[in-house]
DRENDRENDO-856339 format. One record per residue (C-alpha): residue number from 0; x, y negated, z negated. Coordinates in steps of 0.001 Angstrom, whole numbers. Example, Ala and Ser with C-alpha at 12.3 -4.5 7.8 and 13.67 -1.06 7.14 Angstrom:
! DRENDRENDO-856339
REC   num         u         v         w
REC     0     12300      4500     -7800
REC     1     13670      1060     -7140
! end
This chain:
! DRENDRENDO-856339
REC   num         u         v         w
REC     0     -6896     35048     -8241
REC     1     -3548     33206     -9220
REC     2     -2265     33637     -5810
REC     3     -5569     32526     -4128
REC     4     -5633     29387     -6163
REC     5     -1984     28518     -5350
REC     6     -2627     28954     -1758
REC     7     -5680     26875     -2050
REC     8     -3693     24306     -3656
REC     9      -859     24248     -1137
REC    10     -3417     23815      1548
REC    11     -5015     21071      -115
REC    12     -1812     19465      -510
REC    13      -707     19878      3003
REC    14     -3925     18147      4394
REC    15     -3671     15393      1562
REC    16      -126     14058      2076
REC    17      -827     11248      4275
REC    18     -4135     10134      2480
REC    19     -2871      7723        88
REC    20      -786      5373      2091
REC    21     -3560      5105      4508
REC    22     -6284      4089      2106
REC    23     -3960      1454       762
REC    24     -3005       255      4237
REC    25     -5831     -2366      4221
REC    26     -4417     -4106       980
REC    27      -872     -3890      2406
REC    28     -2020     -5676      5602
REC    29     -4383     -8171      3972
REC    30     -1595     -9994      2036
REC    31       488    -11055      4773
REC    32     -2118    -12080      7156
REC    33     -3934    -14029      4158
REC    34      -735    -15773      3487
REC    35       195    -16631      7039
REC    36     -1733    -19773      7183
REC    37      -305    -21128      3949
REC    38      3229    -20222      5024
REC    39      2552    -22092      8355
REC    40      2888    -18744     10379
REC    41      -587    -18266     11990
REC    42      1092    -18541     15386
REC    43      4166    -16502     14716
REC    44      2941    -13027     15022
REC    45      6513    -11512     14964
REC    46      7427    -12904     11700
REC    47      3988    -11700     10389
REC    48      4812     -8193     11410
REC    49      8074     -8560      9751
REC    50      6266     -9540      6541
REC    51      4059     -6620      6735
REC    52      7088     -3990      7554
REC    53      8682     -5704      4443
REC    54      5603     -5084      1990
REC    55      5332     -1471      3078
REC    56      8958      -970      2446
REC    57      9208     -2289      -813
REC    58      5737      -582     -1550
REC    59      7650      2785      -974
REC    60     10486      1712     -3437
REC    61      8052       715     -6294
REC    62      6207      3799     -5639
REC    63      9176      5966     -6069
REC    64     10329      4092     -9097
REC    65      6767      4251    -10871
REC    66      6254      8063    -10291
REC    67      9912      9119    -11475
REC    68     10680      6306    -14139
REC    69      7276      4413    -14907
REC    70      4194      5904    -16016
REC    71      5141      9367    -13987
REC    72      1319      9491    -12849
REC    73       876     10304     -8873
REC    74      -326      6751     -8207
REC    75       587      4477     -5193
REC    76      2218       947     -5691
REC    77      1319     -2085     -3185
REC    78       636     -5381     -2452
REC    79     -1766     -7221     -5072
REC    80     -4497     -9674     -4169
REC    81     -4358    -11089     -7684
REC    82     -1291    -12951     -6681
REC    83     -2960    -14378     -3313
REC    84     -5411    -17037     -4886
REC    85     -2795    -18753     -6847
REC    86      -257    -18560     -4247
REC    87     -2515    -19997     -1799
REC    88     -3465    -22778     -4434
REC    89       507    -23395     -4978
REC    90       861    -23659     -1121
REC    91     -1945    -26173      -928
REC    92      -130    -28899     -2949
REC    93       633    -31961     -1043
REC    94      4282    -31328      -817
REC    95      3830    -27640       574
REC    96       881    -28291      3075
REC    97      1924    -27419      6654
REC    98      2874    -30074      9152
REC    99        89    -30966     11564
REC   100      2106    -29680     14372
REC   101      2330    -26167     13137
REC   102     -1495    -25809     13695
REC   103      -961    -26276     17294
REC   104        53    -23058     19114
REC   105      1555    -25134     22346
REC   106      3838    -27511     19968
REC   107      5352    -24280     17796
REC   108      8451    -22841     19067
REC   109      8737    -19808     16681
REC   110     12797    -19617     17435
REC   111     13381    -23220     16721
REC   112     15474    -24170     13509
REC   113     12972    -26863     12673
REC   114      9987    -24307     12402
REC   115     12078    -21437     10741
REC   116     12932    -24140      8058
REC   117      9237    -25042      7781
REC   118      8176    -21682      6759
REC   119     11057    -20139      5087
REC   120     11198    -23085      2475
REC   121      7769    -22123      1432
REC   122      8342    -18328      1440
REC   123     11341    -19205      -756
REC   124      9321    -20969     -3142
REC   125      6898    -18011     -3354
REC   126      9761    -15497     -3989
REC   127     11073    -17695     -6708
REC   128      7793    -17968     -8407
REC   129      7265    -14007     -8206
REC   130     10645    -13231     -9594
REC   131     10202    -15392    -12794
REC   132      6502    -14259    -13459
REC   133      7653    -10704    -12948
REC   134     10179    -11146    -16058
REC   135      7113    -11937    -18122
REC   136      5474     -8540    -16872
REC   137      8750     -6803    -17680
REC   138      8924     -8140    -21387
REC   139      5133     -7432    -21948
REC   140      5470     -3895    -20698
REC   141      8931     -2794    -22390
REC   142      8126     -4696    -25532
REC   143      4853     -3031    -26113
REC   144      3339     -6527    -26194
REC   145       141     -5264    -24062
REC   146     -1038     -3260    -26793
REC   147     -1578     -6554    -29170
REC   148     -3070     -8581    -26153
REC   149     -5695     -5814    -25365
REC   150     -7117     -6659    -28844
REC   151     -8508     -9917    -27503
REC   152     -8999     -9334    -23893
REC   153    -12131     -7433    -23087
REC   154    -14570     -6764    -20251
REC   155    -16249    -10253    -20556
REC   156    -12573    -11534    -19735
REC   157    -11827     -9038    -17174
REC   158    -15100     -9264    -15336
REC   159    -14907    -12802    -14147
REC   160    -10998    -12565    -13735
REC   161    -11401     -9963    -11043
REC   162    -14535    -11003     -9573
REC   163    -12866    -14414     -8723
REC   164     -9894    -12765     -7143
REC   165    -12024    -12231     -3751
REC   166    -15043    -14767     -4138
REC   167    -12862    -17553     -3113
REC   168    -11616    -15966       104
REC   169    -15400    -15849      1526
REC   170    -14110    -18623      3753
REC   171    -11163    -16921      5166
REC   172    -13069    -13666      5706
REC   173    -16028    -15599      7339
REC   174    -13640    -17525      9754
REC   175    -11950    -14429     10889
REC   176    -15393    -12523     11450
REC   177    -16728    -15657     13030
REC   178    -14308    -15392     16141
REC   179    -16964    -12696     17195
REC   180    -19611    -11540     14801
REC   181    -20382     -8613     16909
REC   182    -17068     -7002     16723
REC   183    -17047     -7907     13081
REC   184    -20365     -6182     12080
REC   185    -19347     -3156     14458
REC   186    -16313     -2799     12338
REC   187    -18324     -3023      8994
REC   188    -20814      -650     10488
REC   189    -18127      1776     11246
REC   190    -16471      1706      7747
REC   191    -19936      1795      5885
REC   192    -20984      4756      8292
REC   193    -17913      6804      7381
REC   194    -17502      5709      3843
REC   195    -21146      6177      2821
REC   196    -23170      8139      5138
REC   197    -20852     10765      6381
REC   198    -18591     10909      3471
REC   199    -20246     14591      2406
REC   200    -19776     15800      5851
REC   201    -16896     18201      6008
REC   202    -14905     18444      9475
REC   203    -13284     21804     10183
REC   204     -9575     21378     10960
REC   205     -7308     24130     12203
REC   206     -4804     25253      9308
REC   207     -2103     27982      9089
REC   208      -981     29768      6067
REC   209      1698     32174      5284
REC   210        47     35719      5357
REC   211     -3075     34481      7064
REC   212     -3741     33716     11068
REC   213     -4641     30220     11994
REC   214     -8085     29521     10601
REC   215    -10432     26346     10104
REC   216    -10261     24389      6906
REC   217    -12897     21967      5951
REC   218    -11929     18650      5253
REC   219    -14030     15447      4286
REC   220    -12321     13436      7028
REC   221    -14779     10589      7006
REC   222    -14508     10093      3297
REC   223    -10551     10034      3356
REC   224     -9998      7829      6362
REC   225    -13055      5589      6532
REC   226    -11096      2195      7040
REC   227     -8631      3909      9344
REC   228    -11236      5370     11534
REC   229    -13208      2250     11477
REC   230    -10430       -20     12591
REC   231     -9430      2388     15343
REC   232    -12897      2604     16975
REC   233    -13289     -1142     16914
REC   234    -10029     -1791     18308
REC   235    -10533       810     21033
REC   236    -13829     -1001     21971
REC   237    -11840     -4343     22089
REC   238     -9367     -2812     24592
REC   239    -12034     -1526     26613
REC   240    -13867     -4926     26810
REC   241    -10599     -6645     27433
REC   242     -9722     -4586     30328
REC   243    -13085     -4720     31805
REC   244    -12695     -8528     31298
REC   245    -16173     -8778     29234
REC   246    -14350    -10952     26673
REC   247    -13361    -14534     27773
REC   248     -9941    -15124     28687
REC   249     -9891    -19007     28077
REC   250     -8246    -19503     24801
REC   251    -11005    -22189     23366
REC   252    -13907    -19831     24238
REC   253    -16078    -17981     21807
REC   254    -15006    -14329     21462
REC   255    -11263    -14710     23003
REC   256     -9582    -13635     19859
REC   257    -11440    -10399     19856
REC   258     -9495     -9445     23134
REC   259     -6530     -7127     22473
REC   260     -4060     -9212     24446
REC   261     -5120    -12680     22282
REC   262     -2261    -11834     19452
REC   263       479    -11940     22071
REC   264      3128     -9445     23247
REC   265      4362     -8926     19528
REC   266      4334     -5244     20002
REC   267      7142     -5454     22926
REC   268      8899     -8151     21268
REC   269      9289     -6287     17851
REC   270     12543     -4248     17273
REC   271     12158      -545     17222
REC   272     14126      -551     13771
REC   273     14697     -3286     11350
REC   274     15874     -2810      7755
REC   275     14307     -5402      5139
REC   276     16957     -6524      2515
REC   277     16973     -8621      -433
REC   278     17105    -12403       244
REC   279     16402    -11989      4040
REC   280     14597    -15618      3979
REC   281     17264    -17323      1993
REC   282     18009    -17988     -1699
REC   283     14653    -18050     -3701
REC   284     13480    -21437     -5244
REC   285     11083    -21856     -7981
REC   286      8593    -24544     -9446
REC   287      6859    -24708    -12799
REC   288      3331    -25239    -11151
REC   289      3761    -21892     -9390
REC   290      4892    -20117    -12244
REC   291      1778    -20991    -14603
REC   292      -566    -20068    -11584
REC   293       535    -16789    -10564
REC   294       814    -15934    -14435
REC   295     -2838    -15623    -14252
REC   296     -2621    -13010    -11624
REC   297       -50    -10835    -13486
REC   298     -2362    -10659    -16467
REC   299     -4887     -9503    -14405
REC   300     -2934     -7211    -12468
REC   301     -1698     -5695    -15932
REC   302     -5161     -4940    -17217
REC   303     -6415     -3364    -14107
REC   304     -3242     -1079    -13797
REC   305     -3892        13    -17570
REC   306     -7347      1406    -16312
REC   307     -5962      2940    -13116
REC   308     -3481      5059    -15328
REC   309     -6388      6514    -17328
REC   310     -8429      7173    -14326
REC   311     -5587      8765    -12675
REC   312     -4750     10923    -15600
REC   313     -8227     12118    -15694
REC   314     -8727     13092    -12131
REC   315     -5277     14804    -12192
REC   316     -6170     17003    -15250
REC   317     -3523     15416    -17583
REC   318     -3836     14333    -20919
REC   319     -4477     10446    -21312
REC   320     -1131      8328    -21177
REC   321       239      7838    -24490
REC   322      1304      4088    -25282
REC   323      4980      4650    -24404
REC   324      4124      5781    -20975
REC   325      1528      2770    -20436
REC   326      4345       504    -21723
REC   327      6889      1869    -19392
REC   328      4393      1900    -16554
REC   329      3741     -2077    -16956
REC   330      7345     -2611    -17332
REC   331      8209      -805    -14040
REC   332      5390     -2567    -12274
REC   333      7239     -5873    -13579
REC   334     10490     -4464    -11914
REC   335      8404     -3684     -8846
REC   336      7476     -7455     -8771
REC   337     10989     -8466     -9245
REC   338     11949     -6374     -6037
REC   339      9097     -7693     -4126
REC   340     10107    -11207     -5042
REC   341     13807    -10443     -4033
REC   342     12739     -8870      -631
REC   343     10226    -11648        34
REC   344      6945    -10045       701
REC   345      4894    -12938      -404
REC   346      3215    -10955     -3286
REC   347      4117     -8866     -6333
REC   348      3036     -5184     -6554
REC   349       469     -3204     -8711
REC   350     -1219       178     -8925
REC   351     -3636       973     -6220
REC   352     -7340      1572     -7310
REC   353     -7809      3022     -3813
REC   354     -5328      5648     -4430
REC   355     -7151      6654     -7556
REC   356    -10213      7090     -5547
REC   357     -8381      9316     -3303
REC   358     -7117     11894     -5982
REC   359    -10912     12114     -6686
REC   360    -11544     12925     -3011
REC   361     -8557     15289     -2225
REC   362     -8112     16801     -5647
REC   363     -4320     16407     -4846
REC   364     -2629     15163     -7877
REC   365      1096     16310     -7442
REC   366      3807     13954     -7801
REC   367      5578     15542     -4851
REC   368      2823     14541     -2798
REC   369      3131     10654     -3762
REC   370      6959     11083     -3390
REC   371      6503     12160       220
REC   372      4224      9346       778
REC   373      6501      6840      -595
REC   374      9291      8349      1748
REC   375      6671      7959      4686
REC   376      6204      4206      3526
REC   377      9949      3575      3541
REC   378     10189      4976      7139
REC   379      7260      3021      8272
REC   380      8688      -181      6910
REC   381     11986       377      8709
REC   382     10055      1185     11971
REC   383      9596     -2276     13072
REC   384      6862     -1245     15717
REC   385      4298      -201     12902
REC   386      4387     -3707     11416
REC   387      3793     -5109     14877
REC   388      1204     -2774     15791
REC   389      -920     -3890     12354
REC   390      -129     -7558     13210
REC   391     -1770     -7096     16664
REC   392     -5022     -5948     15417
REC   393     -7901     -8291     16819
REC   394     -8925    -11222     14531
REC   395    -12637    -10154     14089
REC   396    -11520     -6659     13334
REC   397     -9692     -7841     10513
REC   398    -12514    -10095      9385
REC   399    -14940     -7145      9466
REC   400    -12408     -5324      7194
REC   401    -12161     -8052      4711
REC   402    -15910     -8427      4459
REC   403    -15994     -4922      3293
REC   404    -12727     -4808      1348
REC   405    -13438     -8267      -472
REC   406    -17138     -7225     -1319
REC   407    -15811     -3992     -2941
REC   408    -13553     -5950     -5133
REC   409    -16157     -8399     -6233
REC   410    -18020     -5296     -7230
REC   411    -15169     -3928     -9076
REC   412    -14926     -6860    -11235
REC   413    -18700     -7050    -12009
REC   414    -18837     -3130    -12914
REC   415    -16565     -4109    -16050
REC   416    -19914     -5357    -17393
REC   417    -21104     -1828    -17901
REC   418    -19111     -1442    -21311
REC   419    -20937     -4746    -22463
REC   420    -24617     -5028    -23777
REC   421    -26064     -7005    -21009
REC   422    -29372     -7280    -22635
REC   423    -27588    -10142    -24988
REC   424    -28073    -13716    -24125
REC   425    -24491    -14041    -25401
REC   426    -22959    -11819    -22732
REC   427    -25224    -13359    -20191
REC   428    -24007    -16858    -20877
REC   429    -20548    -15977    -20925
REC   430    -20116    -14114    -17673
REC   431    -22709    -16495    -15877
REC   432    -20774    -19769    -16956
REC   433    -17361    -18415    -16541
REC   434    -17895    -17129    -12966
REC   435    -19827    -20375    -11964
REC   436    -17171    -22576    -13473
REC   437    -14569    -20434    -11734
REC   438    -16201    -21574     -8411
REC   439    -17221    -25101     -9299
REC   440    -14022    -26558    -10985
REC   441    -11390    -25544     -8268
REC   442    -13654    -26887     -5544
REC   443    -13964    -30012     -7442
REC   444    -10400    -30409     -8258
REC   445     -9022    -29894     -4652
REC   446    -11330    -32446     -3416
REC   447    -10540    -34946     -6223
REC   448     -7013    -34298     -6958
REC   449     -5934    -38126     -7292
REC   450     -8089    -38111    -10148
REC   451     -6145    -35617    -12079
REC   452     -2686    -37497    -11651
REC   453      -781    -38331    -14881
REC   454      2106    -39969    -13205
REC   455      4401    -36959    -13895
REC   456      4819    -34973    -10781
REC   457      5821    -31903    -12333
REC   458      2713    -31912    -14794
REC   459       480    -33086    -12055
REC   460      1434    -29936     -9985
REC   461       644    -27546    -12929
REC   462     -2651    -29114    -13564
REC   463     -3696    -28777     -9942
REC   464     -2505    -25410     -9358
REC   465     -4251    -24191    -12350
REC   466     -7314    -25967    -11988
REC   467     -7779    -24736     -8072
REC   468     -7199    -21149     -9109
REC   469    -10645    -19874     -9769
REC   470     -9653    -16588    -11466
REC   471     -7582    -18633    -14170
REC   472    -10499    -20949    -14790
REC   473    -12912    -18186    -14989
REC   474    -10475    -15958    -16991
REC   475     -9494    -18516    -19484
REC   476    -13393    -19669    -20213
REC   477    -14270    -15992    -20551
REC   478    -11368    -15314    -22911
REC   479    -12201    -18363    -24941
REC   480    -15814    -18010    -25264
REC   481    -15476    -14167    -25801
REC   482    -13296    -14578    -28696
REC   483    -15139    -17648    -30472
REC   484    -18716    -17111    -29896
REC   485    -19896    -14606    -32624
REC   486    -20774    -11125    -31279
REC   487    -20349     -7407    -32607
REC   488    -17653     -4958    -31340
REC   489    -20441     -3101    -29726
REC   490    -22171     -5851    -28150
REC   491    -18875     -7414    -26531
REC   492    -18150     -3863    -25145
REC   493    -14932     -3511    -27012
REC   494    -16052       -17    -28650
REC   495    -17095      1293    -25250
REC   496    -14031        43    -23751
REC   497    -11796      1568    -26288
REC   498    -13849      4787    -25923
REC   499    -13112      5118    -22340
REC   500     -9498      5058    -22578
REC   501     -9377      7289    -25858
REC   502     -7660     10261    -25269
REC   503     -8507     13870    -27057
REC   504     -6411     15676    -29315
REC   505     -3667     16798    -27142
REC   506      -444     18652    -27752
REC   507      2690     16347    -27889
REC   508      4298     19122    -25796
REC   509      1856     18889    -23047
REC   510      2186     14893    -23287
REC   511      6168     15271    -23362
REC   512      5754     17579    -20189
REC   513      3801     15216    -18273
REC   514      5127     11542    -19304
REC   515      8680     12141    -20413
REC   516     11588     10926    -18114
REC   517     12926     13366    -15688
REC   518     16531     14493    -15440
REC   519     16765     14984    -19265
REC   520     16830     11154    -19587
REC   521     14051     11076    -22201
REC   522     15667     13697    -24534
REC   523     19091     12528    -23936
REC   524     18546      8560    -24560
REC   525     15367      8596    -26568
REC   526     16650     10716    -29367
REC   527     19197      8061    -29899
REC   528     18554      6597    -33426
REC   529     17896      2680    -32358
REC   530     16299      4080    -28830
REC   531     13460      5882    -30803
REC   532     12036      2427    -31808
REC   533     11941      1199    -28439
REC   534      7971       958    -27200
REC   535      8832      2752    -23896
REC   536     10313      5941    -25616
REC   537      8273      8550    -27340
REC   538      8295      9016    -30935
REC   539      9208     12705    -31835
REC   540      7355     14461    -34504
REC   541      9273     16480    -37130
REC   542      9121     20180    -37353
REC   543      6525     20436    -40061
REC   544      4051     17959    -38391
REC   545      4539     19854    -34893
REC   546      3707     23118    -36366
REC   547       583     21313    -37720
REC   548      -313     20027    -34330
REC   549       -26     23321    -32707
REC   550     -2423     24722    -35037
REC   551     -4969     21821    -34459
REC   552     -4453     22110    -30779
REC   553     -5058     25986    -30888
REC   554     -8513     25210    -32269
REC   555    -11606     26055    -30073
REC   556    -12828     22348    -29848
REC   557     -9758     21728    -27631
REC   558    -10099     24781    -25636
REC   559    -13588     23659    -24940
REC   560    -12626     20147    -24047
REC   561     -9969     21675    -21730
REC   562    -12298     24009    -19889
REC   563    -14720     21283    -19182
REC   564    -11903     18863    -17829
REC   565    -10772     21821    -15757
REC   566    -14410     22487    -14423
REC   567    -14723     18565    -13669
REC   568    -11617     18214    -11829
REC   569    -11126     21645    -10235
REC   570     -8506     24326    -10401
REC   571     -6411     22994     -7730
REC   572     -5437     19614     -9150
REC   573     -2268     19732    -10938
REC   574       574     16864    -11660
! end
């Protein structure tokens, strides 16, 4: 039986190696493409491809750091959309608005020093802002301050914040999809068909095991690759319609951007190999306005990652992450954001919820699988043609993907309300008002910026960026109202919130085996007298307490809980 289980586990790992990066690819592509307009790069596809390659490369580095030295759970790191809204708000300031000539493709010479100066100055500003705000995340993580903040931040703060990450992007998604609604809705149809209707259909694929001949192994292909399959089929259809001249060739005609040749010859111009490096766009600069705006994204990203850690541990059959592992994970994500700022990705990094969902599908919870995936991301980032291929996806196909992806993010934000009592008029008022104000105030502020001027340029920029960032406005109002309007812990959802993140009585030896640092670092350095008091280091128990704990862990209640968990996650899922 053990041999069968081992073989089954190896087979699952063989088929699941490349699932996580594919599911995360939508987020990796979305950030550079959404930022391109704010960076004046909408007509420079080659630079867009470099940005995509850079973010894939840095995501591979951050994933390795997180798996080896962070929370040590098998979880992918990638570009975060929570930084996107405040970054776009910063780039919409009067001094950072793109010159009118950059909006005209006939006037843009992508190799001219003037154009390069225009977009690189904006990118360097975004880089510096991300680097500064990442220092805050590093401090919060490694200092253990996150545990203190979690006392005051509950579902009624998280729900409007995450919901307003994607809601303000409806106009951009609509503009892209509107280039050809038929192609966009076809992309949506394929993604929905594969992810919802065909998700339980297993496809027999040929497999080989030592000691066995070639045989067919059932795998839920549609559930694992819905986005990739949907994009590929829509892309193929666009190619057929382009070759047969069904789509118009005139650049001003409706549907022209659905042609596969409308994105230029970026695939042929892109180099085969290009190694991204820190400071590739120049020395980063920083402004106070951008720092305050992106801090809202940092806080939202941290809280979302904590939830991902617990979900990942449950699906992997690991004990819930202890406080020191969570502190280390958040701190390592801060280091990842620092690296993303240094490399110039245009965004920070965070744990990917898509990856956590993939664990539930594939039952592959091995660190080695994620390490292999991270290495694949590093190679893809160096291979320049990969970024160019992703940058050449027809615009309405991207718009269709955004319709699905942004809609899911909105739903994820609203789903945090499941912990609260939504029969309470208090909670209905807090969420409804915070959400609506998070849409109304930024819209008014962007149209009436002159009324907000104080005469101090730096202060004006800070106020304008904060008030035009919907997730900051909605999250702040939710935070203030939730902590000032009287309500019980149960009504506010704090009890259910904590209960969902509460672990059982797990052995410290098991926790140590899963979450301690590798290569003997945890035992060598965390046992030093003053290192033991660092939040990122585990606290060792005395011999007497350890013996008492072992007796408790051996009780039947823990055996029963372990059996229930194993029956839920399957025998072939192991860290």
